[in-house]
C-alpha positions in Angstrom: 0.0 0.0 0.0 1.4 3.4 -0.9 1.8 6.3 1.6 -1.0 8.8 2.1 -0.9 12.0 0.2 -0.9 14.9 2.7 -2.8 18.1 1.9 -2.1 20.7 4.6 -4.7 23.4 4.4 -4.3 24.7 7.9 -4.3 28.5 8.1 -6.7 28.8 5.1 -10.4 29.5 5.2 -13.0 27.8 3.1 -13.2 27.2 0.3 -9.4 26.8 0.1 -9.2 23.4 1.9 -11.8 21.9 -0.4 -10.1 23.4 -3.5 -6.7 22.0 -2.4 -8.4 18.6 -1.9 -10.1 18.8 -5.3 -6.7 19.5 -7.0 -5.0 16.6 -5.1 -7.8 14.2 -6.0 -7.6 15.1 -9.7 -3.8 14.3 -9.7 -4.0 11.2 -7.5 -4.4 7.7 -9.0 -7.5 5.6 -8.4 -7.4 4.0 -4.9 -5.1 6.6 -3.5 -5.5 7.6 0.1 -5.4 11.4 0.9 -5.3 13.1 4.3 -6.5 16.7 4.4 -5.6 18.8 7.5 -7.7 21.9 8.0 -8.4 24.3 10.9 -11.4 26.1 9.5 -14.5 24.7 11.3 -16.6 25.0 8.1 -14.4 22.3 6.5 -16.4 19.9 8.7 -19.4 20.6 6.5 -17.8 21.5 3.2 -15.5 18.5 2.8 -18.1 15.8 3.2 -20.5 17.6 0.8 -17.7 18.0 -1.8 -16.7 14.3 -1.5 -20.3 13.1 -2.0 -20.4 15.1 -5.3 -16.8 14.1 -6.3 -17.4 10.3 -5.9 -14.6 9.9 -3.3 -15.1 8.2 0.0 -14.6 9.8 3.4 -13.1 7.1 5.6 -12.3 9.0 8.8 -12.7 12.4 10.4 -10.8 13.3 13.5 -10.1 16.4 15.5 -6.7 16.6 17.1 -4.4 19.4 18.2 -7.0 22.1 17.2 -7.3 20.9 13.6 -9.5 18.6 11.6 -8.1 15.5 9.7 -10.0 13.9 6.9 -8.9 10.6 5.4 -10.2 10.2 1.9 -10.0 7.4 -0.7 -10.3 8.2 -4.4 
């Protein structure tokens, strides 16, 4: 299994975290695992909605150290 692709969007407000995730998903191969880090509370709402439309799967959401972590599979 290949390593996760890390997208660090901490310090950015929505929609930037979702846009960074969109770009990374477009470049990632099928089956890739991506981890998005964000500290904007709106990402908790925006990211799952975007993934539902994009056809990617949200595997895990966690909050640690004051930021959100989303594990996504393309």
